[in-house]
LOZAMAR-742582 format. One record per residue (C-alpha): residue in one letter; x, z, y. Coordinates in steps of 0.02 Angstrom, whole numbers, plus 50000, padded with zeros to 5 digits. Layout:
   rest      xx      zz      yy
      A       X       Z       Y
...
This chain:
   rest      xx      zz      yy
      X   55333   56018   53596
      X   55239   56028   53762
      X   55320   56054   53930
      X   55242   56092   54098
      X   55294   55999   54252
      X   55276   56098   54412
      X   55250   56000   54573
      X   55286   56070   54744
      X   55255   55981   54907
      X   55420   56013   54993
      X   55510   55915   55127
      X   55527   55766   55012
      X   55339   55745   55005
      X   55327   55720   55193
      X   55365   55556   55279
      X   55522   55572   55383
      X   55512   55527   55566
      X   55622   55376   55600
      X   55694   55342   55772
      X   55598   55207   55866
      X   55694   55068   55952
      X   55632   54992   56113
      X   55696   54819   56068
      X   55713   54744   55895
      X   55888   54680   55931
      X   55952   54836   56018
      X   56005   54929   55862
      X   56070   54777   55768
      X   56176   54704   55908
      X   56271   54862   55957
      X   56429   54894   55855
      X   56546   55041   55864
      X   56728   54992   55847
      X   56792   55164   55810
      X   56724   55211   55638
      X   56771   55394   55661
      X   56676   55403   55825
      X   56526   55324   55741
      X   56526   55447   55596
      X   56557   55597   55711
      X   56409   55544   55819
      X   56303   55522   55663
      X   56354   55692   55597
      X   56312   55773   55765
      X   56139   55693   55762
      X   56111   55756   55585
      X   56168   55929   55637
      X   56049   55929   55787
      X   55905   55868   55679
      X   55946   56003   55551
      X   55945   56135   55687
      X   55775   56076   55751
      X   55704   56081   55574
      X   55778   56255   55549
      X   55695   56315   55710
      X   55529   56239   55653
      X   55542   56331   55487
      X   55593   56495   55571
      X   55438   56606   55574
      X   55530   56768   55614
      X   55466   56768   55794
      X   55282   56764   55744
      X   55201   56930   55793
      X   55102   57009   55650
      X   54942   57099   55698
      X   54924   57281   55640
      X   54780   57237   55521
      X   54859   57074   55460
      X   54825   57117   55277
      X   54637   57095   55308
      X   54656   56922   55386
      X   54668   56764   55279
      X   54778   56639   55372
      X   54945   56604   55456
      X   54949   56492   55610
      X   55114   56408   55657
      X   55169   56331   55822
      X   55190   56157   55744
      X   55003   56149   55704
      X   55016   56199   55521
      X   54896   56329   55452
      X   54914   56419   55284
      X   54761   56497   55200
      X   54767   56630   55063
      X   54631   56586   54937
      X   54631   56763   54863
      X   54571   56838   55028
      X   54392   56909   55033
      X   54363   56801   55188
      X   54420   56640   55100
      X   54248   56555   55094
      X   54213   56577   55280
      X   54391   56532   55328
      X   54387   56375   55218
      X   54224   56312   55295
      X   54299   56335   55469
      X   54469   56257   55431
      X   54398   56104   55345
      X   54300   56071   55506
      X   54450   56083   55623
      X   54604   56031   55521
      X   54663   55904   55393
      X   54697   55974   55217
      X   54876   55936   55165
      X   54888   56025   54998
      X   54764   56140   54909
      X   54837   56223   54754
      X   54756   56376   54677
      X   54829   56520   54781
      X   54879   56447   54949
      X   54811   56301   55051
      X   54904   56206   55187
      X   54813   56123   55333
      X   54871   56028   55486
      X   54790   56021   55659
      X   54786   55842   55723
      X   54701   55760   55874
      X   54583   55670   55753
      X   54536   55829   55659
      X   54498   55918   55823
      X   54398   55768   55882
      X   54297   55785   55720
      X   54275   55972   55754
      X   54199   55951   55927
      X   54093   55807   55864
      X   54003   55927   55744
      X   53966   56048   55887
      X   54116   56166   55890
      X   54169   56211   56066
      X   54351   56223   56122
      X   54342   56411   56155
      X   54252   56442   55989
      X   54392   56353   55893
      X   54525   56459   55979
      X   54432   56623   55963
      X   54388   56603   55777
      X   54566   56547   55737
      X   54630   56702   55827
      X   54512   56816   55729
      X   54565   56744   55561
      X   54752   56732   55597
      X   54874   56867   55538
      X   54984   56826   55688
      X   54954   56803   55873
      X   54905   56621   55905
      X   55056   56523   55971
      X   55037   56458   56150
      X   55084   56282   56091
      X   54935   56281   55972
      X   54813   56339   56106
      X   54874   56206   56229
      X   54862   56073   56094
      X   54680   56120   56055
      X   54634   56114   56240
      X   54718   55945   56265
      X   54636   55868   56110
      X   54458   55926   56146
      X   54443   55922   56336
      X   54372   55746   56356
      X   54254   55736   56208
      X   54074   55688   56247
      X   54108   55608   56416
      X   54090   55431   56351
      X   53954   55368   56234
      X   53934   55206   56137
      X   53749   55162   56132
      X   53657   55021   56042
      X   53501   54968   56140
      X   53401   54812   56099
      X   53549   54734   56006
      X   53666   54765   56155
      X   53817   54881   56151
      X   53833   54990   56306
      X   53973   55109   56356
      X   53885   55252   56446
      X   53941   55402   56545
      X   53841   55531   56642
      X   54004   55553   56742
      X   54030   55381   56823
      X   54135   55444   56968
      X   54183   55614   56905
      X   54181   55736   56760
      X   54211   55921   56743
      X   54363   55970   56639
      X   54367   56133   56540
      X   54501   56226   56630
      X   54499   56168   56810
      X   54383   56073   56926
      X   54475   55908   56934
      X   54369   55754   56969
      X   54411   55601   56868
      X   54339   55426   56873
      X   54289   55406   56691
      X   54212   55232   56675
      X   54329   55163   56808
      X   54476   55234   56716
      X   54418   55152   56554
      X   54400   54984   56641
      X   54578   54993   56704
      X   54629   54967   56523
      X   54657   54780   56485
      X   54574   54786   56313
      X   54414   54867   56378
      X   54403   54761   56536
      X   54418   54601   56431
      X   54278   54659   56317
      X   54158   54693   56462
      X   54011   54576   56497
      X   53985   54564   56686
      X   53804   54534   56732
      X   53739   54486   56905
      X   53582   54595   56899
      X   53666   54764   56916
      X   53593   54910   57012
      X   53738   55031   57035
      X   53891   55028   57142
      X   54051   54959   57068
      X   53952   54845   56950
      X   53882   54980   56835
      X   53705   54979   56764
      X   53612   55136   56817
      X   53474   55215   56712
      X   53382   55382   56725
      X   53388   55501   56577
      X   53345   55683   56544
      X   53498   55791   56572
      X   53600   55838   56423
      X   53743   55962   56406
      X   53901   55881   56342
      X   53943   55944   56167
      X   54081   56072   56170
      X   54059   56127   56352
      X   53891   56219   56364
      X   53973   56386   56321
      X   54087   56366   56472
      X   53953   56336   56604
      X   53868   56471   56708
      X   53678   56480   56736
      X   53674   56375   56894
      X   53774   56237   56810
      X   53662   56245   56656
      X   53508   56223   56765
      X   53590   56075   56853
      X   53635   55999   56686
      X   53453   56006   56626
      X   53388   55904   56774
      X   53355   55718   56762
      X   53520   55627   56782
      X   53581   55455   56819
      X   53677   55375   56677
      X   53798   55237   56721
      X   53851   55107   56595
      X   53930   54936   56564
      X   53901   54814   56421
      X   54032   54754   56298
      X   54028   54594   56197
      X   54020   54634   56009
      X   54038   54454   55947
      X   54200   54404   56031
      X   54352   54424   55919
      X   54532   54444   55974
      X   54685   54422   55867
      X   54807   54566   55857
      X   54973   54566   55763
      X   54890   54579   55592
      X   54714   54507   55594
      X   54558   54473   55696
      X   54478   54625   55777
      X   54306   54631   55855
      X   54287   54696   56032
      X   54181   54849   55989
      X   54313   54902   55864
      X   54450   54876   55994
      X   54359   54974   56130
      X   54329   55122   56012
      X   54511   55119   55958
      X   54573   55122   56138
      X   54466   55276   56175
      X   54539   55380   56032
      X   54648   55535   56065
      X   54811   55441   56035
      X   54770   55314   56173
      X   54656   55348   56325
      X   54593   55512   56249
      X   54408   55486   56286
      X   54340   55486   56107
      X   54171   55400   56102
      X   54020   55502   56055
      X   53910   55406   55932
      X   53744   55494   55901
      X   53575   55422   55855
      X   53419   55506   55924
      X   53313   55437   55783
      X   53162   55548   55816
      X   53139   55472   55990
      X   53175   55292   55938
      X   53010   55202   55968
      X   53086   55027   55963
      X   53134   55019   55778
      X   52992   55040   55652
      X   52986   55196   55541
      X   53011   55187   55352
      X   52893   55297   55253
      X   53017   55380   55134
      X   53036   55563   55082
      X   53143   55655   54956
      X   53052   55691   54792
      X   53019   55876   54751
      X   53147   55874   54607
      X   53287   55817   54726
      X   53367   55984   54766
      X   53534   55963   54858
      X   53672   56083   54806
      X   53746   56204   54935
      X   53896   56092   54976
      X   53781   55940   54992
      X   53670   56037   55113
      X   53825   56088   55211
      X   53886   55908   55226
      X   53714   55851   55287
      X   53706   55994   55413
      X   53869   55928   55490
      X   53788   55758   55509
      X   53620   55818   55580
      X   53680   55978   55666
      X   53597   55950   55835
      X   53441   55855   55780
      X   53528   55687   55799
      X   53622   55583   55672
      X   53811   55580   55695
      X   53918   55438   55629
      X   54059   55493   55516
      X   54129   55514   55340
      X   54084   55638   55203
      X   54215   55666   55067
      X   54152   55731   54899
      X   54237   55716   54728
      X   54172   55585   54606
      X   54027   55656   54507
      X   53984   55783   54643
      X   53826   55690   54699
      X   53874   55574   54842
      X   53722   55466   54803
      X   53600   55609   54837
      X   53687   55643   55004
      X   53668   55460   55053
      X   53485   55451   55000
      X   53447   55617   55088
      X   53523   55551   55251
      X   53417   55392   55239
      X   53260   55497   55207
      X   53295   55606   55358
      X   53323   55460   55478
      X   53172   55363   55409
      X   53228   55195   55480
      X   53287   55034   55398
      X   53445   55065   55296
      X   53583   54944   55244
      X   53679   55013   55094
      X   53847   54933   55053
      X   53937   54949   54885
      X   54093   54872   54810
      X   54018   54770   54666
      X   53856   54710   54586
      X   53850   54850   54454
      X   53861   54978   54594
      X   53720   54889   54689
      X   53606   54912   54538
      X   53655   55095   54526
      X   53620   55128   54712
      X   53449   55043   54701
      X   53411   55154   54550
      X   53468   55311   54645
      X   53353   55271   54793
      X   53205   55255   54675
      X   53257   55411   54576
      X   53276   55531   54723
      X   53154   55462   54853
      X   52972   55407   54867
      X   53019   55232   54923
      X   52904   55094   54859
      X   52974   54953   54750
      X   52930   54822   54881
      X   53025   54918   55017
      X   53194   54910   54930
      X   53288   54751   54886
      X   53457   54696   54816
      X   53562   54556   54888
      X   53701   54498   54770
      X   53763   54330   54704
      X   53636   54344   54560
      X   53492   54436   54645
      X   53419   54386   54813
      X   53268   54493   54854
      X   53178   54533   55017
      X   53078   54687   55065
      X   52901   54676   55133
      X   52849   54747   55299
      X   52948   54791   55455
      X   53065   54920   55379
      X   53154   54941   55213
      X   53318   54969   55119
      X   53439   54828   55077
      X   53575   54863   54948
      X   53716   54735   54944
      X   53905   54718   54926
      X   54032   54718   55067
      X   54084   54541   55022
      X   53907   54470   55029
      X   53899   54521   55213
      X   54080   54483   55261
      X   54095   54316   55169
      X   54135   54179   55296
      X   54116   54023   55188
      X   53966   53911   55152
      X   53812   53993   55077
      X   53652   53930   54998
      X   53503   53907   55114
      X   53417   54060   55040
      X   53572   54170   55063
      X   53596   54106   55241
      X   53419   54161   55289
      X   53442   54335   55215
      X   53613   54361   55295
      X   53543   54304   55463
      X   53406   54437   55448
      X   53537   54569   55404
      X   53645   54523   55554
      X   53502   54513   55680
      X   53415   54675   55630
      X   53451   54843   55713
      X   53485   54958   55564
      X   53448   55142   55582
      X   53580   55188   55452
      X   53729   55092   55384
      X   53772   55181   55222
      X   53945   55137   55152
      X   53997   55186   54977
      X   54184   55197   54935
      X   54220   55191   55122
      X   54409   55190   55096
      X   54393   55001   55065
      X   54330   54968   55242
      X   54500   54957   55331
      X   54541   54804   55224
      X   54560   54640   55320
      X   54400   54564   55255
      X   54283   54713   55252
      X   54312   54780   55427
      X   54213   54626   55481
      X   54058   54708   55406
      X   54059   54843   55542
      X   54057   54712   55679
      X   53935   54590   55599
      X   53800   54720   55568
      X   53723   54819   55711
      X   53680   54997   55665
      X   53638   55156   55761
      X   53720   55274   55635
      X   53859   55245   55507
      X   53888   55360   55359
      X   54039   55332   55247
      X   54052   55413   55074
      X   54210   55426   54969
      X   54305   55539   54850
      X   54477   55478   54900
      X   54511   55463   55086
      X   54683   55392   55049
      X   54763   55219   55052
      X   54939   55158   55016
      X   54946   55049   55173
      X   54923   55194   55297
      X   54767   55114   55372
      X   54652   55258   55326
      X   54659   55322   55507
      X   54572   55160   55561
      X   54411   55238   55496
      X   54412   55355   55648
      X   54362   55210   55760
      X   54280   55095   55632
      X   54154   55227   55575
      X   54185   55399   55649
      X   54272   55565   55613
      X   54271   55655   55447
      X   54118   55767   55451
      X   54147   55866   55289
      X   54267   55875   55142
      X   54235   55977   54986
      X   54373   56068   54891
      X   54385   55999   54713
      X   54439   56164   54631
      X   54298   56262   54716
      X   54172   56140   54642
      X   54253   56158   54470
      X   54240   56349   54484
      X   54058   56333   54539
      X   54021   56226   54386
      X   53969   56076   54491
      X   54101   55958   54418
      X   54191   55953   54251
      X   54349   56055   54219
      X   54479   55923   54177
      X   54641   55948   54079
      X   54767   55822   54147
      X   54911   55770   54036
      X   55055   55649   54051
      X   55107   55584   53880
      X   55289   55528   53870
      X   55312   55384   53748
      X   55494   55336   53710
      X   55529   55149   53712
      X   55579   55077   53542
      X   55758   55013   53534
      X   55705   54829   53524
      X   55579   54837   53668
      X   55699   54934   53780
      X   55841   54811   53751
      X   55727   54666   53806
      X   55663   54772   53954
      X   55842   54787   54020
      X   55877   54599   54015
      X   55876   54514   54185
      X   55784   54358   54122
      X   55635   54467   54072
      X   55610   54538   54248
      X   55433   54466   54261
      X   55386   54536   54091
      X   55445   54714   54124
      X   55271   54784   54146
      X   55207   54700   53988
      X   55355   54769   53889
      X   55329   54950   53941
      X   55140   54938   53921
      X   55152   54856   53748
      X   55281   54985   53691
      X   55231   55018   53506
      X   55250   55206   53530
      X   55125   55199   53674
      X   55004   55099   53567
      X   55018   55228   53426
      X   54991   55372   53547
      X   54835   55285   53617
      X   54767   55252   53442
      X   54799   55433   53389
      X   54707   55502   53543
      X   54558   55386   53516
      X   54542   55439   53333
      X   54564   55624   53374
      X   54431   55626   53512
      X   54308   55512   53420
      X   54318   55590   53247
      X   54357   55774   53279
      X   54267   55805   53444
      X   54137   55666   53456
      X   54191   55622   53634
      X   54157   55464   53735
      X   54320   55380   53788
      X   54369   55255   53925
      X   54538   55168   53908
      X   54603   55094   54071
      X   54729   54951   54082
      X   54772   54846   54236
      X   54875   54727   54129
      X   54753   54599   54056
      X   54870   54548   53913
      X   54883   54730   53858
      X   54696   54761   53881
      X   54655   54614   53767
      X   54787   54658   53635
      X   54737   54842   53626
      X   54549   54807   53622
      X   54563   54668   53490
      X   54680   54768   53377
      X   54572   54925   53386
      X   54408   54824   53382
      X   54333   54900   53538
      X   54227   54816   53675
      X   54311   54778   53842
      X   54259   54740   54021
      X   54370   54646   54143
      X   54351   54532   54295
      X   54284   54380   54201
      X   54153   54480   54105
      X   53981   54427   54165
      X   53865   54551   54251
      X   53742   54541   54104
      X   53877   54577   53974
      X   53948   54721   54078
      X   53777   54801   54089
      X   53749   54778   53900
      X   53917   54857   53853
      X   53893   55004   53973
      X   53717   55033   53906
      X   53780   55033   53725
      X   53919   55155   53775
      X   53793   55272   53856
      X   53661   55268   53719
      X   53736   55212   53554
      X   53830   55325   53434
      X   53924   55174   53366
      X   54009   55131   53532
      X   54116   55281   53583
      X   54265   55193   53663
      X   54271   55053   53791
      X   54420   54968   53872
      X   54410   54936   54061
      X   54522   54840   54179
      X   54532   54889   54364
      X   54352   54830   54389
      X   54302   55002   54323
      X   54400   55100   54454
      X   54263   55113   54584
      X   54077   55143   54586
      X   54039   55125   54400
      X   53937   55277   54349
      X   53969   55327   54167
      X   53916   55511   54158
      X   53931   55516   53967
      X   54120   55485   53968
      X   54231   55640   53956
      X   54400   55568   53904
      X   54511   55444   53997
      X   54667   55366   53924
      X   54768   55264   54050
      X   54889   55141   53971
      X   54935   55040   54126
      X   54903   55057   54312
      X   54924   54976   54482
      X   55099   55035   54524
      X   55097   55196   54628
      X   54918   55196   54693
      X   54861   55377   54719
      X   54685   55317   54756
      X   54669   55229   54588
      X   54728   55384   54492
      X   54597   55494   54578
      X   54458   55364   54560
      X   54493   55348   54374
      X   54490   55536   54351
      X   54323   55532   54442
      X   54243   55433   54300
      X   54241   55594   54194
      X   54208   55724   54330
      X   54019   55737   54306
      X   53979   55913   54245
      X   53943   55931   54059
      X   53890   56073   53943
      X   53840   56249   53989
      X   53915   56332   54143
      X   53965   56493   54051
      X   54062   56391   53921
      X   54161   56303   54056
      X   54217   56457   54152
      X   54390   56535   54122
      X   54388   56623   53952
      X   54230   56528   53899
      X   54205   56439   53733
      X   54267   56275   53805
      X   54366   56300   53965
      X   54418   56116   53974
      X   54279   55993   53934
      X   54356   55832   54001
      X   54528   55758   53969
      X   54636   55638   54069
      X   54788   55563   53980
      X   54913   55453   54070
      X   55027   55366   53944
      X   55200   55330   54015
      X   55348   55240   53935
      X   55503   55346   53966
      X   55659   55279   54056
      X   55560   55139   54139
      X   55492   55098   54312
      X   55327   55176   54255
      X   55402   55352   54265
      X   55436   55332   54452
      X   55262   55263   54487
      X   55179   55399   54385
      X   55249   55540   54494
      X   55188   55453   54653
      X   55015   55417   54580
      X   54985   55600   54537
      X   55022   55663   54713
      X   54842   55654   54776
      X   54774   55751   54626
      X   54914   55881   54639
      X   54867   55904   54823
      X   54689   55942   54764
      X   54758   56081   54653
      X   54769   55992   54485
      X   54922   56014   54373
      X   54987   55891   54244
      X   55042   55951   54072
      X   55181   55846   53995
      X   55164   55805   53809
      X   55315   55734   53719
      X   55259   55739   53537
      X   55121   55608   53521
      X   55084   55542   53395
      X   55138   55685   53278
      X   55287   55640   53168
      X   55184   55654   53008
      X   55056   55521   53063
      X   55167   55382   52990
      X   55080   55229   52917
      X   54906   55290   52966
      X   54932   55213   53138
      X   54972   55032   53187
      X   55148   54964   53215
      X   55232   55088   53098
      X   55342   54956   53015
      X   55485   54870   53106
      X   55423   54694   53061
      X   55255   54731   53146
      X   55345   54793   53301
      X   55456   54637   53307
      X   55304   54524   53287
      X   55223   54612   53436
      X   55383   54594   53537
      X   55388   54407   53497
      X   55208   54391   53557
      X   55249   54474   53724
      X   55407   54370   53752
      X   55325   54204   53704
      X   55176   54231   53821
      X   55189   54147   53992
      X   55236   54249   54145
      X   55059   54229   54215
      X   54980   54292   54054
      X   55077   54455   54049
      X   55066   54500   54235
      X   54936   54605   54325
      X   54755   54549   54312
      X   54726   54411   54441
      X   54546   54402   54500
      X   54469   54298   54638
      X   54355   54445   54672
      X   54500   54565   54681
      X   54650   54534   54793
      X   54719   54711   54772
      X   54869   54652   54673
      X   54923   54514   54793
      X   55003   54647   54902
      X   55109   54707   54757
      X   55184   54534   54729
      X   55211   54509   54917
      X   55299   54674   54930
      X   55418   54624   54792
      X   55467   54461   54875
      X   55481   54505   55058
      X   55532   54646   55173
      X   55399   54775   55209
      X   55363   54961   55217
      X   55400   55072   55067
      X   55215   55116   55055
      X   55177   54931   55025
      X   55292   54934   54872
      X   55166   55045   54784
      X   55019   54926   54799
      X   54854   54913   54893
      X   54901   54822   55053
      X   54725   54831   55123
      X   54643   54726   54988
      X   54492   54771   54881
      X   54365   54701   54759
      X   54259   54554   54814
      X   54107   54485   54724
      X   54078   54298   54722
      X   53967   54172   54635
      X   54030   54002   54578
      X   53855   53931   54588
      X   53877   53850   54416
      X   53723   53937   54346
      X   53611   53850   54473
      X   53664   53674   54421
      X   53541   53600   54296
      X   53587   53494   54145
      X   53659   53327   54197
      X   53671   53379   54380
      X   53835   53370   54473
      X   53899   53489   54605
      X   53927   53434   54784
      X   54080   53316   54789
      X   54230   53390   54880
      X   54279   53311   55046
      X   54439   53210   55007
      X   54513   53254   55177
      X   54508   53439   55132
      X   54589   53413   54961
      X   54766   53480   54934
      X   54894   53342   54963
      X   54961   53357   54783
      X   54791   53305   54715
      X   54744   53170   54841
      X   54822   53031   54736
      X   54746   53088   54573
      X   54568   53090   54642
      X   54591   52944   54760
């Protein structure tokens, strides 16, 4: 029997605001002797909080307009906006809202958005003026716009465009055409912009003071053609417009990009720090980062055009128009679902800028795929594009070209070979026209944020399907790269036939009596995951689904498992090929090629190395047997492996021959920790409008001996195998090139935030080469310096 689980994003889905204490010891050192007084005070606070919440949820005072039925959205005083998707004006309203607000939840009939300082900063960065935002919101709203919302929009957008970060001849300059004063939207108040910035300790420390300065107060002065600050031209009269067009003096000061400072968590580079301090939640002078590539005569042009067959889809065109709206290239992030054509967007951006491009991916397989995409969609010559990985070290000819590499190859701080050192030096010293970052959600990680500082680029474009992380560092992208320029709605792309229509199902697999009894024992605490993953009922459900989809439908199936012990056991028992961290690049490529082309290989088993960037368009079924705790990103990325559109459009539409043409099964052992994690993992997909069907009857009762582990003695033998394996063998996959799971273990041992308990504490995949291949027969590697050897091994090795 099948059940349906309905998910609603209520109050529980929102993080509660905790009171902040000014001193760590304040709240722990104060005791209340009278318990009754303490509880009464607590109850009063709860009552007051409840009243505030009630007032926030009370919409009875909102004034409805007479023609409210024709308008598509509701605007609330707390910044929330609700959009009716059944309105005739939905398309226009959606395009506007995605530019000014953050999507919170987008089910089929009603979307929820939230106005934030960062979303409004993104809005003015793509050319929307303050008054335009307010006037369009007012036109679309069923109610009169609350005064609080209007004030919030003014406050968040007033200072945008008054400070620029410019890269000139490998020097970072903070520029302002308003050195002594600037003109605010609502009243003529003169502010000292650059001086005000330099009053901040972080920015003043980052400044390089040079003796050869021309302006007063130590600023460099340069002449430039006048330019109207984005977001304010609609507010100026004719005389002011004429004044703005005249040649103006631009004042600037230089900041040191190389100097690093240590904050509470890790090293930060000065450019990163300065950009962070200018954001709306600090000094509120968000930095404008635009690249006037057409007038850049310093950096050589790259002769590269899109091929005639490269026809961007409407949503791809829209995302590019947000990036190149005013004839310049804006830095920022474009969010498109997996399979929706992010590669074409990246290649199109590189073709439009026509300067040297550095493309960063997460692993070597992805590097090969990006190099192929550049050659597929553009007219770039083979000698103008090169790959830089641990196995492939190429260089392009001429003054300009495209380099495709991994984040780790650039960020790696250890010793390199002489050849690698030369290439990395070239990468660091060159001024790149475009820094193209795939799977940009990995960038806030400790290691990879170094990439932004080590490479100097005029324009940064980040691409991702899942702008979500479990460690709450996703907002760092606002100053590391730039604002979100565009985000597509997954369900709209499904309806348009651009991505596959996926049926999501959660399969509940009861634990067998013997496995569950071992799961509950305290001494097996480190084997809990292995026990619920190796549950015989889960194995039988997996085997049934593989047989059904292979034999009756002829589908191509990917089975995901984070647990390496389970991955190996399942793959060996079912005689299917598998790819995990230790699989060589050559073998990975061979298995993926056989899966794509051969009719004999219809199922492959993947560990977490298959989560990101691996393009397998042929796959249309995913079975997930184990996962990385509660990571929402991983769930969405795995679903993305089967999102590429398949079959005819008319067959896929509602009522068509095959409404669902892709299937995502998440196998969960009931009454275990996995049930809790599963609900958390699905939250991102539910917010995109997906629903999960719950299946409780797999495999069917009549399948009996056809499937493995039917007999009790087989189940007990499997249980013995799990219990006799070492703790290391049955844990999560431990890879040197992937530190994602370290956070999970840390969170279990020490105090931390609840979000850390669900995984991904800012760690991601990292490629590395042991260098063993390069050592010839009979040659020995470089002997290790004894002084650097761990003290436990000093005696053994002398």
